[in-house]
C-alpha positions in Angstrom: 14.5 -18.5 196.2 17.0 -18.7 193.3 16.8 -20.8 190.2 19.3 -23.3 191.7 18.8 -25.7 194.6 21.4 -27.9 196.2 21.5 -31.5 197.3 20.6 -30.6 200.9 17.5 -28.8 199.8 16.5 -31.7 197.6 16.9 -34.2 200.4 14.8 -32.1 202.8 12.0 -31.8 200.2 11.9 -35.4 198.9 8.6 -36.1 200.6 6.9 -33.0 199.1 4.0 -34.4 197.0 4.4 -31.5 194.6 8.0 -32.3 193.9 8.9 -33.7 190.4 12.5 -34.6 189.8 13.6 -34.8 186.1 16.7 -36.5 184.8 17.9 -34.5 181.8 21.2 -36.3 181.0 22.1 -36.4 177.3 25.1 -36.3 175.0 25.2 -34.8 171.5 27.7 -37.5 170.5 25.7 -40.5 171.9 21.9 -40.3 171.6 21.5 -43.4 173.9 23.7 -42.0 176.6 20.8 -40.4 178.7 18.7 -43.6 178.6 21.7 -45.8 179.6 22.7 -43.4 182.4 19.2 -43.3 183.8 18.9 -47.1 183.7 22.2 -47.5 185.4 21.5 -45.1 188.2 19.3 -42.1 189.0 18.1 -40.0 191.9 15.4 -41.8 193.7 11.9 -41.0 192.4 13.2 -39.1 189.4 11.7 -39.5 185.9 13.6 -39.1 182.6 12.9 -36.7 179.8 14.7 -37.2 176.4 16.2 -33.9 175.2 16.4 -35.1 171.6 13.0 -36.7 171.1 10.8 -35.0 173.8 12.2 -31.5 174.3 13.2 -31.1 170.6 11.3 -31.4 167.3 12.6 -32.8 164.1 15.2 -30.7 162.3 13.8 -28.7 159.4 14.6 -25.6 157.4 14.4 -23.4 160.4 15.0 -23.8 164.2 18.5 -25.1 164.3 19.6 -28.6 165.4 17.1 -28.7 168.3 13.9 -26.8 167.3 11.2 -26.5 169.9 8.3 -28.9 169.8 4.7 -27.7 169.5 2.9 -26.6 172.7 0.7 -29.7 172.4 3.6 -32.1 172.3 5.3 -30.4 175.3 2.0 -30.7 177.2 1.9 -34.4 176.5 5.5 -34.9 177.6 5.0 -33.0 180.9 1.7 -34.7 181.7 3.4 -38.1 181.1 6.1 -37.3 183.8 3.6 -35.8 186.2 4.3 -32.1 185.8 1.2 -30.0 186.5 0.7 -26.3 187.1 1.5 -26.5 190.8 4.4 -28.9 190.5 7.8 -28.0 192.0 10.2 -29.2 189.2 13.9 -29.9 189.9 16.0 -30.8 186.8 19.5 -32.4 187.0 22.3 -33.9 184.9 26.0 -34.6 185.6 26.7 -30.9 186.3 27.2 -29.3 182.9 23.6 -28.1 183.1 22.8 -28.2 179.3 19.8 -30.5 179.6 18.4 -29.0 182.8 18.8 -25.5 181.4 16.7 -26.4 178.4 13.9 -27.9 180.5 14.1 -24.8 182.9 13.8 -22.4 179.9 10.9 -24.2 178.3 8.9 -24.4 181.5 9.6 -20.8 182.3 8.6 -19.9 178.7 5.3 -21.7 179.2 4.7 -19.7 182.4 5.6 -22.4 185.0 6.7 -20.7 188.2 8.5 -23.3 190.3 11.3 -24.9 188.3 14.8 -25.3 189.5 18.2 -26.8 188.6 20.1 -29.0 190.9 23.5 -27.7 191.6 26.2 -30.2 190.7 29.9 -29.9 189.8 32.7 -30.6 192.2 30.5 -30.7 195.2 29.3 -34.0 193.9 32.6 -35.5 195.0 31.8 -35.0 198.6 28.7 -37.2 198.2 31.1 -40.0 197.2 32.9 -39.3 200.5 36.2 -38.8 198.7 39.0 -37.4 200.8 41.1 -36.5 197.8 40.8 -35.9 194.1 43.5 -35.2 191.5 42.7 -33.4 188.3 44.7 -34.7 185.3 43.8 -32.8 182.2 45.1 -34.2 178.9 48.0 -32.8 176.9 48.8 -34.3 173.5 51.1 -32.5 171.1 51.8 -33.1 167.5 48.9 -35.3 166.3 47.9 -35.6 162.6 44.6 -34.2 161.3 43.6 -32.5 164.5 44.4 -29.6 166.8 46.6 -30.4 169.7 45.2 -31.1 173.1 47.0 -28.3 174.8 46.4 -26.9 178.3 46.9 -23.2 179.1 48.9 -24.0 182.2 48.6 -20.6 183.7 44.8 -20.7 183.6 44.8 -24.4 184.7 46.7 -23.7 187.8 44.8 -20.5 188.5 41.5 -22.6 188.4 43.0 -25.4 190.5 44.3 -23.0 193.2 40.8 -21.4 193.3 39.1 -24.7 194.0 41.8 -25.9 196.3 41.1 -22.8 198.5 37.3 -23.0 198.1 37.0 -26.7 199.1 40.0 -26.8 201.5 37.8 -27.9 204.4 36.0 -30.6 202.4 38.4 -32.4 200.1 42.1 -32.3 199.2 42.6 -31.4 195.5 45.9 -32.4 193.8 47.4 -30.9 190.7 48.0 -33.4 188.0 48.4 -33.8 184.2 48.2 -36.6 181.8 50.9 -36.4 179.1 50.5 -38.2 175.8 54.0 -39.3 175.1 55.6 -39.8 171.7 59.4 -40.2 171.1 59.8 -36.7 169.6 58.1 -35.1 172.6 60.5 -36.0 175.4 62.1 -32.5 175.8 58.8 -30.6 175.4 57.0 -32.7 178.0 59.9 -32.6 180.4 59.9 -28.9 180.2 56.2 -28.8 181.1 56.7 -31.0 184.1 59.8 -29.1 185.4 58.2 -25.7 184.9 55.0 -26.3 186.9 54.3 -27.6 190.4 52.6 -30.8 189.6 51.8 -33.4 192.3 51.1 -36.2 189.8 51.9 -36.9 186.2 50.4 -39.7 184.2 52.5 -41.1 181.2 50.1 -42.3 178.5 50.5 -43.3 174.9 47.5 -42.0 172.9 49.3 -41.6 169.6 52.1 -43.3 167.7 54.1 -41.6 165.0 51.5 -38.8 165.2 48.6 -41.1 164.6 45.9 -41.0 167.3 44.7 -44.4 168.3 41.2 -43.1 168.8 40.7 -42.2 165.1 41.9 -45.6 164.0 44.6 -44.6 161.4 47.3 -46.4 163.4 45.5 -49.8 162.9 44.8 -49.5 159.2 47.9 -51.4 157.8 48.3 -53.8 160.8 46.9 -57.1 161.9 45.6 -57.0 165.5 48.7 -58.8 166.8 51.0 -56.4 164.9 49.1 -53.4 166.3 49.3 -54.7 169.9 53.0 -55.6 169.6 53.9 -52.2 168.0 52.0 -50.4 170.8 53.8 -52.2 173.6 57.2 -52.0 172.0 56.8 -48.2 171.4 55.7 -47.7 175.1 58.7 -49.6 176.3 61.0 -47.5 174.1 59.4 -44.4 175.6 59.9 -45.3 179.2 63.4 -46.4 178.7 64.3 -42.8 178.1 61.5 -40.7 179.6 61.4 -40.5 183.4 59.4 -37.4 184.3 56.2 -39.1 185.3 54.5 -40.8 188.3 52.6 -43.7 186.8 51.8 -45.4 183.5 48.2 -44.6 182.5 45.8 -47.3 181.1 48.8 -49.4 180.1 46.9 -51.6 177.7 44.9 -48.8 176.1 45.4 -50.4 172.6 42.7 -52.9 173.5 40.1 -50.1 173.5 40.5 -49.3 169.8 40.9 -50.8 166.4 37.4 -52.2 165.8 38.7 -55.8 165.7 35.6 -57.1 167.4 37.5 -58.8 170.3 40.4 -58.3 172.6 43.6 -60.4 172.2 44.9 -62.4 175.2 47.9 -60.8 176.9 50.1 -63.9 177.0 51.6 -63.6 173.4 52.9 -60.2 174.6 54.1 -61.2 178.0 57.8 -60.6 177.3 57.4 -57.0 176.2 54.7 -56.3 178.9 57.1 -57.7 181.5 59.9 -55.5 180.2 57.6 -52.4 180.6 56.7 -53.3 184.1 60.3 -54.1 185.2 61.5 -50.8 183.8 58.7 -48.9 185.6 59.6 -50.7 188.9 63.3 -50.1 188.4 62.7 -46.4 187.9 60.5 -46.1 191.0 57.3 -45.5 188.9 53.9 -47.1 189.2 50.9 -48.0 187.2 47.3 -46.9 187.2 44.1 -49.0 187.4 41.6 -47.2 185.2 37.9 -48.0 185.6 37.0 -46.6 182.2 37.0 -50.2 181.2 33.4 -50.4 182.4 32.4 -47.5 180.3 34.0 -48.9 177.1 32.5 -52.4 177.8 35.9 -54.1 177.8 36.0 -57.7 179.0 38.6 -57.0 181.7 40.1 -54.3 183.9 42.5 -51.7 182.5 45.2 -52.9 182.7 44.0 -56.5 182.8 44.0 -58.7 185.8 46.8 -60.7 184.2 48.9 -57.5 184.0 48.1 -56.5 187.5 49.1 -59.9 188.8 52.3 -59.8 186.8 53.1 -56.3 188.2 52.6 -57.6 191.8 54.7 -60.7 191.2 57.5 -58.6 189.8 57.6 -56.6 193.0 55.5 -53.6 191.9 54.1 -51.6 194.8 53.1 -48.1 193.4 49.6 -48.3 192.2 46.9 -45.7 191.8 43.2 -45.7 190.8 41.7 -43.5 188.2 38.4 -43.3 186.3 39.3 -41.2 183.2 36.3 -39.1 184.2 34.7 -36.6 181.8 31.7 -35.9 184.0 30.9 -36.2 187.7 29.0 -39.5 187.6 32.2 -41.3 186.3 34.4 -40.1 189.2 35.7 -43.0 191.4 33.5 -45.4 189.5 33.6 -48.9 191.0 36.7 -48.0 193.1 35.4 -50.2 196.0 35.6 -53.3 193.8 39.1 -52.2 192.5 40.4 -51.9 196.1 39.0 -55.3 197.1 40.5 -56.9 194.0 43.9 -55.3 194.6 43.8 -56.5 198.2 42.8 -60.0 197.1 46.0 -60.3 194.9 48.3 -59.1 197.7 48.4 -55.3 197.5 48.2 -53.7 200.9 48.4 -50.1 199.7 47.3 -47.7 197.0 49.1 -44.5 196.3 48.4 -40.8 196.2 51.0 -38.3 195.2 52.3 -35.1 196.7 54.8 -33.0 194.8 55.6 -36.1 192.6 56.3 -38.3 195.7 54.1 -41.4 196.3 52.2 -41.5 199.6 51.1 -45.1 200.5 47.6 -45.4 201.8 46.5 -48.7 203.5 43.6 -50.3 201.6 
């Protein structure tokens, strides 16, 4: 037996009394991520181990950022989660394997024989019963104080084609990209879209005048109202000129950043938001509903229910669902609710895209 087991093997062995399933999710950027993820959902019967506090010791002069704990401490940790000498241990995370690999190595180092890692990655999508997935890596050129988010398109398409062939009997994989538009980038982004065989292109605004919203510099000299108004006007100016895209991504992204402590109501900006939506509809473009709103604890959907209703009332029909996923557990997050909400406000279809053409799928 190899060091990797798959979901089928795990399901077949769930009733084995020797089986111990260990949730090893963690994030270097967010020390509470593993705990929150486990509390939100986990494999039935699994127990959680904390990579930072239980499988690592305090940082000192030697040992790097995650020095190994003492044998006695590890013994206490493993006894707490029920690992004994004859246990069959299966470790898992979202699929990047960093946490499970550490647990696997430690147990092997201590002489434990039966320890395995649960295979994850793209096969997880089939558990969600998805018929189709579109990858939309980010491209953002010309941003202050940081390297560009640049995709090696040749390698990107090589990888996509590999997985399209590998999973052709299980799931349709579409070729997409998310372009961070700024006014000075129209020609550059247009060349990218025209050169490569994309199915789907998201037009997003992550930066304005080279200032990335994420880092907060854009907001420094503006009131919250001024920041929102500037963002929407800039987006409108962009789509009046730039047409090489499929949908507008997370249209009200500005609400996610700025550290203002609250989100402003849409209504003071209705005129400019309406102009954006009318332009998109006129150009035969659509908008995306992005469920990252749940991950960022926003008080509404992205875009808001107010904006979605406005789009419907204006005659908008092209609408897609995305989750801004950066690991497998986030893919298609809460889509069932999104579909039911869209249906409740009058949408009969959501869209997929093929070679930049919308395909209408009945909800």
